N, C-alpha and C positions, 0 to 999 in steps of 0.2 A: 462519434456516432455509436460505436460498440458500447462505450461506457453508458450511454443513455439507455440502450436496450438491457444491459446487465442491471442497471439501477431499477428499471421498470420491472424486470423479472424478480428482483429482490423484494420490491414493494408488493408485487402480486403474491409471492410466496408468504410474506409476512401477513398479508390480509386474508390469507386462506383459512385462518382459524387456529392453527397450532402456534402456541407461544414458544418462540425460540429460547434457547438457554442463554444466560448472561454469564460469561466467564470473567473471573477476576484473577488475573495473573496466571491462569491455567486454562487449558482447553476443556470444555465440557460439551459432549455431543448431545444434541437435542433430537427429538423424534423426527423432525423434518430435515435433519442434517445441516442445520444452520446454527452457527455459534457467533454471538456478538461478544466482543472483547471490551472490557471496561477496566483499565488498570488504575483509573483515578487520575491519570495524567491530564485529561481534559475535563476534569470535574466541573460541573456546573454548565458545561456547554452541551448543546443538543445533538451530539453525535458520538458514535463509538470509535474506539481506537482502530478497530478493524472488524471485518465480518468475514467469517469462513463459511463457504458453501462447498460441500464436498471437500476436495483437496485444493480449491482455489481460495486464496487469501487476498482480500481487498483491503489495503491500508488506507486510512484517511489521509488527507493532505497533510504534509509535514512542513512547517516553517522552522526557522532557527530561533526559537524563543526559549527563554528560561523564566521560571517562576520567580517572582519577587517576594520579599518578606510580607507584603500586604496581600499575597495570594493572587495578584495580577500577573500578567505575562509581559515580557519586554523582549524585543528582537536583540540578539547579541550584536555587539559592535564588530567592525572589521570589514564590512562590505560583502560583495557577492561571493568571493572565494571563501571567506570565513563562514558565511551563511550556508553555502553549498556543502562545505565540509561537515558542519554540524548536522545539517539535514540528513545526509547519508549515514553519519554515525548513529543518529536517532533511528533511522530506518533499519539499520543493521541490528540494533538492540531490540527493536520492536519485533522484527522477524525472528530473532533467536529466542525471544520469550515465548513465541508461538510454535517453535519447532521448525522454523524455516531458516534459510541462509540467503545471502545476496545472490548466489548462483541460481536460486529458485525464482528470482524475479523474471517475469516474462513480458511485462509492459510497464513503462513509466510515462506519466503525464506530467509535463513540466510547465509551470506558469512563471514567467519572468516579468517583473515590473518595467524593465528596460531591456529591450531586445539587443541593444548595443553591447550588453554584458554577456551575450551568448558565448563568445569564445572563452571568456574567463570561467563561466559556468562549466563549459565542456572540459576545460583543463582539469578541474577537480572531479567531475563526473567520471572521466576515464580512469581515474585511480581506483574506483570502486568496482569496475566491471572489466571483464575480458571476453574475448570471443567464445561463443556466439553471444552477441549483445542482445539485451531485451529490445523489443519493439519500443518506439518512443514517439510521442507527440509533444510539440511545444507551442505555447501560445504567449503572445505579448498581451499583458493585461493592464488596465488603467489603475489598478490598485490591489493590494493584497492585505490580509489581516495584519494589524499592528504596524503597517508600513514596511513589511518584509520586502526584500528584493526578489525572493524566489519561494515557490511552493512546489512540492513534488508529491504525487500520489503514485502508488505502485500496486501492481497485481502480481502475486507469486503463485506458483503451482508446484505441487509435489507429484511426480510421476512414479508409478509403480510398474516395474518391469515383470512380466510373466513369461514363462516358457510354455508355448502352446503351438499347435499346428495352425491355429486360427490367428493370423496376424494382419488381417485387413482392417481398413477403417470401419468403425462400427462394431468390430469384434470387442467383447468385453476384456480381452486379453491383449489388445493391440497396444503397442508402444505409444500410439497417438491418443489413447483413451486415458482420461483422468479417472482415478478410482478413489 
């Protein structure tokens, strides 16, 4: 539900009239503090690699695919564990390119083509995170792009700590505030 509201907010900001920056392998700040990342990884597809709003980074869904010589994509072989490993390796690379780390992930949304593979997915997932774990939702779906077994999208946040006598929620220097 929260993802729906965030998506609607992004659309509203985009339609407000200011054209956001398009970053190619580096972050560029726009007037309205929204950056769209396009590394070329998803060339020809109608979405960005990621969108940064303030210090929140919204990563597009990641499946375990690799580009073929004919420029098409194919899911890697090996099943749910191999796919999950590649997904999170790709997420780590994507985050690092944008100045974030795995520890900055605050929310993951997981889509599995077969919920009976949940335990195997979790075995690999746990190798990429430690406490405190990001929030997470998971859905069983009837199909994913290219016949993938899993797709994961993440939201990451950078927090800035300030020293100030004002530390309450809503204070611009609060540890809870994103800057």
